[in-house]
N, C-alpha and C positions, 0 to 999 in steps of 0.2 A: 638835493642837499643845498646847493648854492642858492637856489630860489628862496628857500626859507631864510637863509642867512642874510640875503639882500633885503628881504622884507623886514627882517628884524633890525637892520641897520638904520632904518628910518628914525626910530625912536631912541637910538643909542649914539649920541653925538660924541661921547667920550669913549676912548678905546679901553676895553676891559680884558682881563685874562681870557674870558670866554671867546672874545673876538680873535685873539691870537691863535688860540687852539682851533677855532672853527676854520679860520682861513688856512691854517696849516693843513687841516684835514682836507680842505678842498683840493689841495695839490695832490694829496695821496689818492683822492677820489678821481682825479682827472683821467687816468687810463680807463677806469670803469665807465666814465661818461662817454668816452669815445667808443667803447665797446657796445654801449647800449644804443647809441644814435648813429646810424650810418647815413651819409649823404645820399640823396636820391641819384639814380643814374642819369648822366647827362645825355642829351641829344646833341648831334653835331651843331645844330643851330644855337643851342644854349651855350655850348662851349665857346664859340666865337664871341658871343655877347659878353660872357663873363671875363674873358681875357682882354676885352677892349678897354680903351681909355675912359677916364671918368667923364670927360666932355662928351664923348660919343653916347654914353648912357643917358646923360642929361638931355641930349637932343632927341632921344628916341621917344616917340609918343607913348609906346607901350610901357615904357619904364617910368613914366611920370606918376601914374597912379600908385604903384607899389612904393615908389620912393617917398611919395607924400605920406602914405600910410606909415612907412617905417620912420619917417621924420617925426610924425606925430607921436608915435609910440616912444621914440627916444626922448621927446620932450616930456611925455607923461611919466617918465621914470622919476621925475621930481615929486610925484604924488606922495601924499602922507598916509594914504589908505593901504594897509598891508595887503589886503586881499586883491585890490585892484592892481597893486604893484606886482604881485605874484602873477596875475593874469597877463600883464603886459610883457613881463620877462619871458613867460612861456611862449607868447605869440612871436616875439622877436626871435627866439631860438628856432621855432618852427620855420619862420621865414628864412633864417640863415641856412637851414639844411637844404632849402630849395634854391635860393638865390644868394649865396654867401657874398658874392662880389657886390651886389646891390647894397646889401646891409653894410659891408665894409666901407663902401663909398659914402653911404649916408652917414655913418658914424664919423668918418673922417671929416666930412663937410660940417657936421654938427659941432665938432670940436673947433674947427676953424671959424665958423660963423658965430660961435657963442663962447668967446674966450673968458667971459666973466661969470659963467655958471657956478653954482655953489659946489663946495668940495664934496658934499654928500651926493649931489647929482653926478658929478664927475666920477666919483667912486663907483657908482652903479654903472655908468657908461663903460668904465674900464673892465668891470666884471663881464658885461655883455660882450665887449670886444674880445676878451679872452675866450669866451665860449664860441664866438663866431670863427675866430682864427683856428681853434681846435676842430671845428666842424668842417673846415675847408680841406679839400684833398690836396691842394697846393696853394702856395702864396706867391704872387708876383713880386718880383724884386722891388718894384716901386712901392708896393704895400709894405714889404719888409723894412725898407729904409724909413718910410714914413712913420709906421707904427713903432719901430724901434726907437726912433727919435722921440715920439710921443711918450713912450714908456720911460726912457731915460730922463726926460724932463720931469716927469711926475714922481719918479722913484725917490728923488732927493728932496721933494717938497715937504714942508712942515705945515700941517693942517690940524684942525681940531680933532680929526680922526686918528692922528698920530701914526703909529706904525701900520695900522690896518690899511690906511690909504696907500702908503709906500708899498706894502705887500701886494695890493691889488695891481699897481703899476708893474711891479716885478713879475707878477703872474702873466701879464701880457707879454713880457719879454720871454718868459719860459714857454708860452704858447708858440711864439715865433721860433724858438729853438726846436720845436718838433718838426719844423719845415727846413730850417737851415741853422743848425746849432753851431757850425764852425764860425759863421759871421758873428754871432753873438759872443762866442767864446773869445774870438780875437779882440772884440771890443772890450770884453771884461778884462782880458789880460792887459790891454793898454791902460785901462783905468787903474788896475791894481798896481802896476809897476811905475806909477808916476812918482813914487816916493812919498806920497801922502797916504796915510792910513785909509783904506777903502771905507766908503760909506756902508752902513749895515745892509742896505738894499742890494748892493753888489755881492756882499757875502751871502745874503739870503738866496740870491739866484744861484750862486756857485754851490751853496749847500744843497739846494734841490737837485741840481745837476749831478752832484756827487752821490746823493742818497737814493734818487729815484731812477730805477732802470727803465721805466716806461718812456722817458723823454727820448731815449736813443733807440735807433734801430740796431739789429744784430751786429755786433762787432764794433759799434761806435763808442761804447762805454770805455773800452780799453784805450781808444785814441784820446778821449777826454782825460783819462787818468794820466796818460803819458804827457799831455799838454800841461796838466796841473803840476806834474813833477817838474817839468821845465820851468814853470812859473815859480815854483818853490826855490829852484836853484838860483833864479834871477833875483829872488827876494831875500837871499842870504845877506846881502849888503845892508838891508834895513835893520838887521839885528843889532848892529852897532850904532844905530841912530836912536838917540834917547827918546825923542818925541814919538817916533814910530813904535818903539818897544813899549813905552809907557801906555800908549793908546791900545796896543795889543793886549797888554796885561789887564788894563781896565776893562776891555771888552770881554775878556775871558772870565773875569771875576764879577762882572755885573750880575746882580741877583736876577734870577728868572721870575717872571710873574706867576708861573706855576712850576713847582719843583718836581712834579711828576713828568713833565715834558720839557724838552730843551728846544729853543728856537733853532731853525735850520742854520741861521748865520753863525750861531755860537758853536753848534756841533761841527760845522765846517771849519771854523777857526781853529778848533783843537786839532783837526786833521792837518790843516794847512801849516799850523805851527810845528807839528811833528815832522812834516815833510821838509820844512825849512831847516830845522835842527838836524835832520838826517843828512841834508845836503851840505851843512856847515863842516868845513875841514878843521876848524880850530876847536880842539877838544876843550880848552878852557872856556870858550864861549858857550859850548854845549853844556858843560858842567854848571856854569853860572845860571843859564836860563832854566835848566832842569830844577836846580835848587830853588830858584826864585819862584818857579811854578809850584813846587812842593810846599813852599812857605805860605801859600794862599790858603783860603778856607777849605776844609774838607767836610763841611756840614751837610751838603746836599748830595744825593746819590748821583745825579747826572753830572755834577761838577767832578765828583771822584772818578766817574767813568771817563770823562773827557781828559782829565789829567793823566790817567793811566794810559789812555790811547796815545796822547802826545809823547809820553815817555817811551811807550812801546815802539812808536815810529822812529823816535830818535835813536833807539837802541839798535836799529838795523845796521847802522854803520859805526855806532859808538857804544857797543855793548859793555865793554870794560868800564868806560867812564860813567855810563848811566848806572851800572851796578855799584860803582864806588859811591856815587851820590846817594843812591838809595840806602846803602849801608850806613853812610854818614848821617843821613836823615833819620834812620831808624835808631841811632844812638843819641839823638838830640833830646834835650830836656822835655819838650812837650810830648814827644812820643813815649818817653819813659813814664811821664805822668799818666798818660792814657792807658798804658799797659798795666800800671800798678793800681788802677782804679781810684786815683786820688779824687777827692770831691771837687767838682767844678764850681768855682767861686762866682763866675759871672758868665754872661752870654758869649763873651769873646772866646772863652775857653772851649765852647762847643765846636769851634772850628777844628780842634785837635782830637775830639772824641773819637772820630772814625778815621783818623789818619792811617791807622793800621789797615783799614779796608782799602784805602787808596793804594797803599804799598802792595797789598796782595793782588789787586787788579793790575797794578803795574808789572808785577812779575809775570802774571798771565799774559799780558800784552807783549812783553819782551819775548816770551816763548813763542807766541804766535808769529811775531814779526821777524824773529831771528831763526826761522826754520832751518835754513841752510847749515848753520853751525850751532844748533841747539843742544845736541846730544851731550857734549862734554859739560854743559851747564845745568843739565837736568837735576843732578843730585844737589848742586848748590842752591838752585832755585827752590827745590822741594824742602831743603833743610830750613830755608828762611820762611817758607810758607808754614811749615810745621811749628817753627818757633812762634810765629804770630798766632797760630791756632792754640798753642798751649798757654801763651802768656797774655793774650788780649782779654779785655773785659767782654765776655761773650754776650752777643745779642743777635737778633735776626739779621741785622745789617752785616755784621762781620761774618756770620755764618754763610750768608748768600754770596758775599764777596769771596770767601774762601772757596766755595764750591765753583763759582764762576771762574776763578783763577785756575783752579786745578783742572777744570774742564778744558780751558784754553791750553794749558800745558800738555795734558794728555792728548788733546786733538793734534797739537803740533808734533808730538812724538809719533803719533800714529801715522801721520802723513809723511814722515821721514823714512826713506828707505834705509834699511840697516838697523832700525830701532829694535827689531826682534832679536838681533844678535848682540845687542848691547846690554850689559848687566847693570841694573840700577840698585844702589844700596839702600835707598830710602823708601822703596815700595812697601815693605812690610810695615814700617811705622806709619806711612800714609794710610794704608788700609785700616790700621788700628784706629787712627783718628776718625776715619770715615765711619767706622762701626760705633765709636763713641757718639759721634754726631747723630747717627741713626737711632741709637738707644735713647738719646735725649729728646727725640721728637715726641711731642704729645701723642699718645696712642688713641685719643678720642677725637682728634681733629685732622683734617687734611686741607690746609689753606694755601700751601705753597708747593712748589715743585722740588722741594729739598730731597725727598725720597727718590724721586725720579732722577734727579741729577746725580745723587750719590750712587745709585745703582748703575747708571751709565758710566760713571767713572770706574767703578769696580769692574764692569764688563771690559773696559779698555785696559785696565791694569793687569787683568788676568792673562793678557796676551804678551806681556813683557817678561823679561827675565829679571831675577830668578823666578822659576815657577813656584806657585803657591804650594806649601805643604798641606797635608790633609787636615791637620789641626786648625790651621788658619782658614782654610777653605770651609771647614765645617762651621767655624764661628761666623764667617761671612754669610753662609747660607742660613744659619739659624737666626741671625739678627735681621737680615733682609726679609726673610719669610715672615717672621713675627711682626716686623714693622708694617708690612703691607697686608698680609692676610688677616691679621688680628684687628684691622680697622673696623669700626662699627659700620652698620648699614648706611647706604648713601643718604637716606632720609635723615638719619641722625647727624651725619656729617654736615648736611646742608643747614641744619638748625644752628650749628655753631657759627655759620657765616651770615645769619640773618641780619646782624647789626652792622655788617661791613658796608661802607659807602659804595664800593665796587666789588661785590662778592664774586669770587672766581666760579667758573663752571666746574662744579664738583664732579659731574659725570665724566667730562672730558679729562679733567686732571687725574681722576682715578684710573680711567682706561689707559692713559699714557703711562701712569706709574706701573700698572700691572703689565703693560707691554714691555716696559723696561726690565721688569723682573723676569719675564719670559726670555728676553734677549740675553740677560745675564746667564740664565741656565743654558741657553744655546751656546753662548761663548765658552762656557766651561767645557761642554761636550766637544766643541770644535777644537779646543786646545788639547784635549785628551780623549780622542774618539775610541774609547774602549767600553766594553760591557761593564767592567768594574766601575768606571766613572759614572756610567748611567745608573748603576745600582746605588752608588754613593749619593748622587743627586736626588734620586727618588726616595732614598731612605729618609732624607730630611723633609720630604713632602708627606711621607706616611703619617707623621704626627698630626698634620693638618687634615689629611684625608679622613682621619678618625675623630675629628673634632665634633663636639656635641652641638656646636653652633652651625646652623644650616648655611649661612653666608660664608663662613670660613671654609666649609667643605666645598662649596660651590667654587670659590676662588682657587682653592688648592687643586681641585680636579681639572679646572680650566688650564692651569699652568702645566699640570701633568700631561694633559691632552695636547697642549701646544708643543711641548718638548717631543712627545712621540710623533706628532704630525711633522715636526721639523726633521726628525730622523727618518721618517717614512719617505719623505720626498727629497731628502738629501742624504744619499747613502754614505755617511761618514763611517759608520760602524763596519768593521770587518765581518763579512758573513761567515767566515770560518771560525770566528771566536764565539765560544759558548756564552750565552747570557747567564748572568748570575741572578738568582732569586727571582726569575721572571714569574714563577708561580705565585710569589707573594704579590706581585703587581697585578696579575690576573685576578687574584682573590680580592684585592682592595677595590679594583675597578668593578668587578662583578657585584660586590656588595653595594657599591654606590649606584649601580644601575637600578637598584630598588629604592633609591633615596626619594623621600616625599617631594623634594624640590625638582621640578621638571628640568631646569637648566642643568642641575647636577646630573640627572639621569642621562640627558643627551650628551653632555661632555664626556661622561663615563663611557657611554656606548661608542662615541666617536673615538675615544682613546683606545678602547678595545679593538676597534677596526684598524687603527694604525699599528697597534701592537701586533695584531694578526699579520699584517703585511711584513713587519720586521721578522716575525717568527717564521713565516713561510720562506722569506728570503734567506734566513739563517739555516732552516732545515733543508730546503731544496737546493740551496747554493746557486740559485738562479732566479731571475725575475719571474714571479708567479704569473700564471696565465690569466688569472682573474684578479684584477687590481681594484682597490677601492678608489673612488674618485678623488680628484684634487681637493685640497681643503677648502677652496673657494666654493665648491659645490656642496661641501658637507653641511655647511651652515651659512645661510645668507647673513651678511653683516650689515648693520645699520651704518649710517653716515659716520658716526663717531667710533666705529670699529667694534661695537658690542653686538653680539648675536641677538637677533630680534626675538629669539625665544627665551632669552635669559630672564631670570627673575632675581629678586633680592638686591643685586647691585645695579639693576637697570631701572631707568625711569619708568618705562612702560614695558609690558609683556603681553602679547596677544593671548586670548583665551585658549587657543589651541596651538601648540608648537608646530612650526613648519616641519614637514617631513624631510628628512635628509635624503637627498637623491643619491642612490647607489645603483650600480648596474643590476640588471635583472637577476643575475646569479650571485650578486654580492652577498657577503656574509651578514651584513647588517640589515638585510630585509627580514631576517629572522627576529624572533623575540629575544630579549636579553638572556634568558636562560638557555635558549638554543645557541646563541652566540657563544656563551661560555662553554657549552658542550663542544662546539666546533673547535674552539681554541684548545680545549683540553686534549683533543685528538693528537695535537702536535707537541704536547709537553712530554718530557721524559718523566720517569718515575720520581726522580729527585725533585723535579719542578712541581709535579703533582703533590708530592709530599709537602712542599712549601705552601702550595695552594690550600691544602687541608689545614695546615697549621695556622694560616691566616684566617680561615673560617672559624677554627676553634677559638682563636683569640677574639674574634668578633662576638662569640657567644657571651663573653664577659662584659660587653658594652652596656652602658646605661640607656642607649637609644633603642627603643623598641624595634624600629625598622631595621637597624643594623643587626640586632640579635636574630630577627626573623630571616633576614637575607643571608646571614652567615649560616644559620641552620639549614636553609634551603640549599645553599651552595655545598655545604658539607654532605648533605644527603645525595645531591646530584653527583658529586665527585666520587663518592664511595660506591654509589650504584653503578657508575660507568667504569670505574678503575680500581675498585676496592680489592679485587682479587690479586692484583700485582703489587700491592703496597708491601713495604718491608718493615718499617719501624712502627708496627701496629701497636706494640706494647706502650710506647710513649704516647701515642695518640689516645689510646684508651685512658691512660692516666690523666692526660690533659682534659679530656672530655669530662671526666669525673670532677676534676677541680673546678671546671666552669659551670657544671650543671646546677650547682647550688645557687648561682646568681641568675639563672634563667627564670624569668617570671611569666613568660608568654607560653601558654599551654601548647600551641601548635609548634612553636620552636623547640620546646622540650621534646615533644613527640618525634619531631624530625631527627633530632640528635640521637634519641634512643633508637629510632628506626635505623639510623646509620650504624649503630652498634650491632643491630640484628643482621644487617647485610655484611658487616665485617666478619661476623662470627661464622659465616658460611665457609670461609677459607682460612680463618686465623683463630680458631677456637683455642688451641693450646696457649698461644701468646696472650690472648685476652684473659683467659682464666688465671694464668700465672700473675698477670698484672693486677687484676681486680682483687686477688687475694691479698695484695700488699696493703690495700686500704679497707679490708673487711674485718679488722679488729679495732674498735667495734664496727658493726655494719650499720651505717647511717641510712636514712631513707633514700638518699640519692644513689648510694652504692647498691642498695637493694633494687631500685628501679633499673639500674644498669644490668644487674644479674638477670632480672626478669626479661629485659630486652635481649640479653645474650641467648636466652633459651626460648625466645618467642616462637621459633620454628621447631616442630617436634623432633626431627632428626638431630638438630643441634642440641636440643635440651638433653637428649640421651648422651650425646658426646660430652656435654658440660658436666653431667653427673659422673661420667666415667673419668673425666680429668680430675674432678674434685676428689673422687675416691682414690685416684692415683696419688694426688698430693697428700691425701689423708694418711696414706701408708708411708710417706716420708717422715719417719719419726725418730730423728737422731736425738740421743740424750745429750745434754750439755756437757762439754768437757770440763774436767776439774782444773782449776788454776793451781799455781804453786802454793797458795795459802790454803788450799783445800776446798775453797768455795767453787761453786759451779758458774760457768759463764753461759748464760742462756741465749745470748743474742746471735743466733745463727738463722739465716734466712729460711732454709728448708723447714726447720722446726716451727718458725712463725707461720709459714704458709700452711703447714699441716694443721696447726691450731685454727688458722683462718678458714681452712677448708671445712673443718668441723662446724665452726660458727656459721658459715655460709650454708652448709647443708641443712642446718637447723632452720634457718630462715626460709630457704627455698621449698621446704616441705609445705609451706602455707601458700606458695605462689601457684596460681592456676596453670601457668605456663609449664610447670614442672610436675603437675599432679600425676599425669600418666607415666612419665619417666620414673618418678619416685615409686609408683606402684610396681613397675616392671623391675626396678632395681632393688626391691625390698630386701631380698636375701643378702645381697652384697652390702647394702647399707646397714642392715642389722649387725652383721658380723664386724663390719668396719667400725661402727660406733662403739660396739662393746669393747673392741680392741683399743680404740682411741681412749676410752674412759680409763682403761688400765694404764695407758701411756701417760695420761695426765697425772694419775696417781704416782707414777714413777718420777715425774718432774717435781713432785712435792710442792706444788704452788699453794699459797695461802687462799683461804676461802673468800676473804674480803680484801679490798685494796687497803694497803697500809698508808698512813699519813706520809706525805712527801713523795709518794710514788708518781712517776710521770705517767702520762696518759696511756702509752702502749703497755707499760708494765702493770698499771692498774687494771687495764682491760684483760690482760693475761690472767690476773689473779681471780677473775670471775669465770675463767674458762672451765673450771671443774664443775660448777653448777650449770654452765652452758652445755657441757657434754651430756649431763644428765637430762637437761631439757630437750636436747636433740633426740635422745633415745625416746623420751616420752612422746614428743611430737611425731616421731616416726610411727609409733604404735597407734596413736590416736588419729592421725590424718590418713592412714592407709587402710582403715577399717578394722584394725586389730585391737579394737577397744576392749574386748573381753580379756585379752592378755594384759592390757594396761590396767584394767579394773582389778585383776588379781593382785598385781603389785601395789596398786594405789590403796586398796582397802586393807591390805596387810601392813601398809607403811613400810614396804620393802625397799623403797628408793634409797633410803639412807644406807643400805647395805653396799651401794656402789661408791660410797664416799671414802672408804678406807680400803687399804690393800688386803687386810686379813678378812674382811667381810665380803670382798668383791666376789669370790667364788660362790658364796651363798646367794648373792643377788642374781648372778647369771643363772645359777641352777633354778631359782624360783621362776625366772622368766621362761626358761626352757620348759619347766614343769607346767607352767600356765599354758604354753603352746600345746603341750601334749594333752592336758585335761580339756582344753577348748577345741581340740581336734583342728588345730590351725592348718589351713590349706598350704601354707608355705613350708611345712616341715620337710616335704620331699626336696624342694628347691634348696633349702638351707642345708640339708643333709648332703646333697651333691657337692656343696662347697667345702664341707668339713674335712674330707680326706686330704685335699691339697694343702689346707691350712695346718693339718697335723704335721706336715713336713716342712713348714715355713722355717726360715732362719730366725725369726723373731719368737722369743719365748712367749710373749704376751699373746700372739696369735695362736700358738699351739695350746696355750692354757685355756683360752676362750673356747677353742674348738673342742677340746676334750671335755670341758664342763658341759657343753651343749649336747655332745654325743652321748655322754653317760645318762642324761635325762631322756634323750630321744629314744633310748633303748626300750622305754616303756610304751612307745607309740607303735601301733600296728603298721602305720604308714612307713616306718623306717625300712621294713623289710622289702617294700616295693621298690626302693631305690638302692638299698645296701643289703645284700644277702647276709644271712646270719654268719656265714663263714668269713665273708669280707670284713664284717664288723669285728669279728673275733681276731682276724689278722691285724687289722688296724690298731686295735687295743694292745695286742701283743707287741707290735712294733713300738708302741709308745712306752712300753716298759723299759726301753733302752734310751729314752729321752734324757738329755743332759739335765733337765730340770727335775728336781725331786718332787715338786708339786704335780707335775704332769705324770710322773711315774705312779704316784699314789692314786691320782684320779683314774689312771688307766687300770690299775689293780682293782679299784672299786667297780669299775665298769665290767671287768672280767667276771666279777662275782654276781652280776645281774642274773635274775631268775630266768632271763631269756636263754642263757647258756646252761642253766642248772634248774630245770623244771622241778626236780625233786625237792628243791628248797621250799616250794609252795606249801606242801603238806607239813613240813617241819615248822614253818612260821605260823601256820594256822593252829598247830597244836600248842604253840606258846601263848596264844591269846588268852585262854581262861586264867592261867596263873597271873598274867599281867592285869587282867580285870580285877582279880582279887586284891591286887596291890593298890587299887584306887582308895581303899579304906584304911590305908596305913596312917598312923598318927602324924608322921612327918610331912609337912607341906612340900618340902623339897623332893622327897621321895615320890609323893603322889604326882607332882608336876613332871618329874622325869619319867615315871611310868606312863603317864598319859602321852608324853612326847614319844616314848618308845612305841606305843601302840599306833600312833600316827605314822611313824616311820615304817612299821610293819605293814600297815595298810598300803603305804606308798610302794614298798618293795614288792608286795604281792602283785600290784598292777592289775593286769587282766586276769590274774589268778586270785582274785579277791576272796575275802572271807565272807561270802554272802550269807552263809548259814549262821554266822555269829554276829552279823551286822546289827540285828535287832537288840541283842544283849549289850553290845557296845554302845548303841544309841541310848538305851534306857539308862545305863550306868553314867554315861557322859551327861545326860540331861539332869540327872539327879544332883549334879554339882553346880548347876547354873546359878543357884542362889546361895552358894556356900559363902560363908563369911570371909574366907581367905581369898584375897585378890588373885594371887597366883594360880590357885586351883580353879577359880571361876574362868580365868582367861584360858588355862590349859584345857578345861573341859569344853569350852566353846570352840577352841581350835581343833580339838579332836573330833567334835561333832561335825564341824565344817569339812574336815578331811574325809570323814566317813561318807558324808553326803556327796562329796566330789567323786569318791571312789565308786559310789553306787548310782551315779547319775544316769548311766545307760541301762540300769536294771529296774524292772518293775517289781518292787517288794512292797506288798500292801501294808505290812506291819511297820516298815520303815517310814512310809508316807504318813502314817498316823502319828508317828513320833515327830516327824518334821512339822506337821500341822500344830501339834501341841507345843512345839518349841518356839513357834513364831512370836507369840506374845511375850514370853520371857526375853527372847533376844531383842525384840522391839523395845522393851522397857529398859534393858541394860544398855541401850544406846546412850542413856543418860547416867551411866554408872560413874562413880567417882574415880575409878581407876582407868587411866587411859588405855592400858593394855587390854582390859576387859572390853572397853568400847570398841577398840580395833578389831578384836576377835569376834565381837557381836556383829559388827558390820559385815565382816567377811562371811561369817556363818549364815547370816540372814540373806546375803546375796546368793550364796550357794544353794540355800533352801529354795529361793525364788527360781533359780535355774532348774532345780530338780522338779519343782511344781509347774514349770513352764509358764511362769507369769509373762504377760506381754509387757512392753515398755521397760524391758530390763535395763536398757541404756539410761533411761531417765531415772530409774531406781538407783542405778549405780551412781549417777551424778548427785542425786539427793543424798545418798549415804556418804559420799566422799566429801562433798563441799557445802551442802546446804545446812543452814542452821535456822532456828526459830520455829514459830508456830506453823508456818506454811509447809516446812519440811515434815513436821510431825503429822500434819493433816494429810499430806500426800501419802505417807507411809501407812497411815490408818486406812485411807481409801483403798490402797492396793490390797491390804490384808482383808478388809471386809468385802471387797468386790470379788476376790478370787477364793475366798474361804467361807462362803455363806453357809455351807453345811456344818461348819464348826463354830457357828456364831455363838452358841451357848457356851461352848468350851472357852472361847476367847474372852467372852464377857466374864465368865466365872474366874478365869485366871487374872483378869484385870481387877475384879472386886477383891480377890484374895491379896493382891499386891497392895491394896490400900492399908493393909495391916503391917506393911514393911516398916522396919525401923530406919530405913534409908529415905531421907526426904526426897531425893531426886527420883527414886523409883516410885514412891507414893505420888509425887506430883505428876509424873509422866502417866501413871495409871489413871489418875483423875482426869487428865486431859483426854486420854483414850476413851474413858467412859463418857466424858462430856460430848465428844464427837458422836459416840454411839447414841446417846440420848437424843441429840439433835436430829439425826437421820433415821433412827429406829426407835422412836419413843414408845410405841405400843409393845414392841418386843422386850424392851428394857423393863417396862412396868410389869410385864408378865413374869419376868425372870427374877427381879430383885425383891427382897422382903423388907420389912420395916427396919430391921437392923442394918441392912446394906444402905437403905435410904438415909438413915441417920448418919451413917458413916460418911456417905457422900456429902451431906450437908456440912458436916464437920470439916471434911477435907476442902471443899470449895471455900468455906469460911476462912480457913488457914491460908488458902491460895490467894485470897484477896490481899494478903500482906506480902506477896512475893516481890522480890526486887525488880523483876522484869515487868514493865508496864503492860505488855501484851498479855502476859499471864494473868495479871490482876483484872484486866478488862474481861478476858475470857471467863475467869472464875465468877465474876459478877453476873455475866449473862447466863452462865450455866446454873448458877444458884437460883436465879429467877425462873429459869426454864424448868428446873427440877421441881420447884414448888408447884408449878402448873401441872406437871406430869403426876406428881404425888397426889394432887387434889382431884384427879380424875377418878371416877368410879372404876373399880376393878372389873 
């Protein structure tokens, strides 16, 4: 460093600010220079030569050549070539390390022999001399005196190099001080106490001695300070000397050539002035000088610091008087102007702009210097600091002064014994000011140490009394965490400093700020080492651990890990005290172990390791046998304290993170998921519950990694400990609420699988909980139900639980105004159970369980339908209804759909078809038609020989004795129909059935008694009734030809009822006559009679389905076309009965694809449905082709357009597929009729019919043109 400065001095004759700074820096670099260059070890011969006299060395031949070389190099120092000059200085230094005495002698002689050399040459010689003296192990007394005299002579010389030359000479004196400081100090004292104000060079030397520790050996600095204090005592007399005092003030107020650095002489002068005022006994003199000093300019920062230092030193013995002067100065007009932000009119006013800063620094210095009796003054000092904080025109200067002053005050308090028992009244207000200051810090920049200083102050204040209340501590944590953790990435922070002349080291500044934050957290826990306090601190970090920004999570988890590491290695916490919410912390860290950022991963894993140690210590109540390594080994730190594997907030990060070294059996050798499992083993059920809640909360995050990690943790926890959990109901409800926000398929699958695992041990709780959000049943709730029954044994249990809830059917209680109050939880769950059962019938997970539970489900749903009718809910949501009430209003239709889906999904579609084709579902929608609907369903089961009749029958007897009327009613309705099934007697003997019916005659319900009486009249118990009923059939058939439509319809209905009552004792002998008579009314002009005739024909076919009657089959074949054509009848009742009769005929004829036929009849419309029905008819009735075609041709003469149209379509299909057969069957009259019909059909409103008619018309022309 010095070589380059000397080289640069050649071309710089005038002293510049750079010179002053550079030379000053050379003194600060002196200790390092000594450390780098060690003198070579002496041999005994060399030692004697070096300690010899100058004359002896001159007379020695061996010394002549080196001396001449050295002399020549000293002469060449006057060179103007910078490179050559640099080379010469280096050579002289190298020679000085080997033979320092020779060089010293040569330099001495050169000065003596050349008194008229230039100032610049002399300046370089002085620098070389300084280096040689520093390189010497010791300095002979002769040399000390000689060179001290040389230095003193040149220190006060005025040259064109100005102060740079004087400083070079002063540095020689300082080099001598390293060998014998007392001699120099004595001489300095003599010069200072002459009564004449010391020359600046003397003050320069004294300033270096005061500020530079490297000048002294161990223990000598205190001796110098003591001597300096004595000099100050002796200098008190000069305060009353006008000339001396004026020169002192002039030196103190002299502008610095660079305002960022203060010359050593001026810095020393502030100290020396303070020591003199401290030693002064006259308080008036002290007041006068302090006020005079305060009246000087406060424009420059170093000036303000110096003034404050002087005032602080004076306050050591004159605290009251200095305080009074500061108070008086604070009330002066210039200070009031600066406080009230009046406009500065000229440059002179700038001296007062930052006077408040000086006062703040002065208060801080007073606190530092008056440590012995500072405590009583703390509140007063703080009150004044706070006053200036609130009333000053705020800028960076005042802010920094305020922080510096408070730091000095807090430091003084901390060093004072007894401070922790002293109660300070201003602490709370000071903390609030600090928080305001932190909040005003720009959140996108980090250019100063303001945050770091503020946090350090807070850390110190938390140790004082009164202790912080939770509300204030919470605010402190929130503000400090936000101010530090929410900073942008370091790259962004550095961009804000790119225009700075001297940009700060952002990496170092940030690391120190984060370190201060960690220390603050540690201070809080040290002041209150409890588990509650730990939870309180961590709860403020949780917000940042869940941040969506990676760098914020990285910083937060590092602070969390640092706190846990501190507690792991410093056992402040009582091991007997239970941790609070440690499960939540495990959950948070466990999720972050899967963070995409590697630094966050490793900090989280390390944090789990330290947490594990704390947990083991707390659980075992002794030091664990296997301990995690010390934190220094957990992660190697770089020079600036940042982990080398960190990313985001670090300048560089290696491609692969360093492996954290743990013992062979250490927990962290495992993967993160295994680590969490190991920690879980030591958690209580309450803590595991907290862990699960944390994982569930993570499912709602917008970060994909957090959602996946939370789902993994949830699954792992429940897999390991799900059996022992207690609050499962709330967990299930929370998972449902979060499931809608999970967009990651694997995460959703894990969450659902967790439900599956929970269901193994907690089915009842989960079923009850899920019912609460199953009206209506959204897709997420449905997936939860499916997950609940994913395992076959559990699916059966779920259905059993749903059936149990379904049977909880309380009716709403009436209020005083007569209205019903429907909001009771059991009732809602009963309705929800019905809704859920309806949906689960379509879930593959419950398919087998639903099949097995079919009898129970059938009876339960039939009873539930009656229950809903009792509630008298509206069919559709009314305007203004809330969501749950609106959903309830659709439950009536939902109950019907549940019954339909039960029949269709369990393979009982024939029973479903019977009710669907008859339009019988509407019978379940009112109370008075409900028995008819249940009876038709039971009758369908009997007619279709349902395999579940035995199982259902076995459940009827217990239900006949149920406390609920609705259950007894449904049971008796089914039983009375099942009496017609031969399968009944296999389960329920005739006498047992008779007994059950007889017992029901005593039922409280009149309806049940009536139905029981009807059952007792069954032909099963009275076989003789068969012949009686059969004898009544001929008179009934004669009634078909009565003139009254109503009578005919009733008679036909009676015949149907007789056929049903005969059951197995059917009227086979009279079936043909009944069929012929019924068919004869298919084309009757009266709608009611057509419908009744088709219904009777269908009932007859159903009764004869198991008998082979040749004549009846012929009647069935001949009825197929009329029934098919009447599917387009204008009367809906006729259409319904035609569909059902056609379906029953297909069953009797054993057509294949009967399910498809049913679906077509029930729901299909249009030409495709008609084509399918025609295909079925023609495929399975080829022998009756002529009959069918003739029937269709005769229908072309019908007066009903729909019948005529349907007949034309039927014939058209026949012509397409059987043209030869048609041409042989039809005559010219039929052909003309067909042409006419197709021509009319071209005008049909239906586009498909028009197109079909056009094609058939053309095709018929081709067929008619063929030769017979």
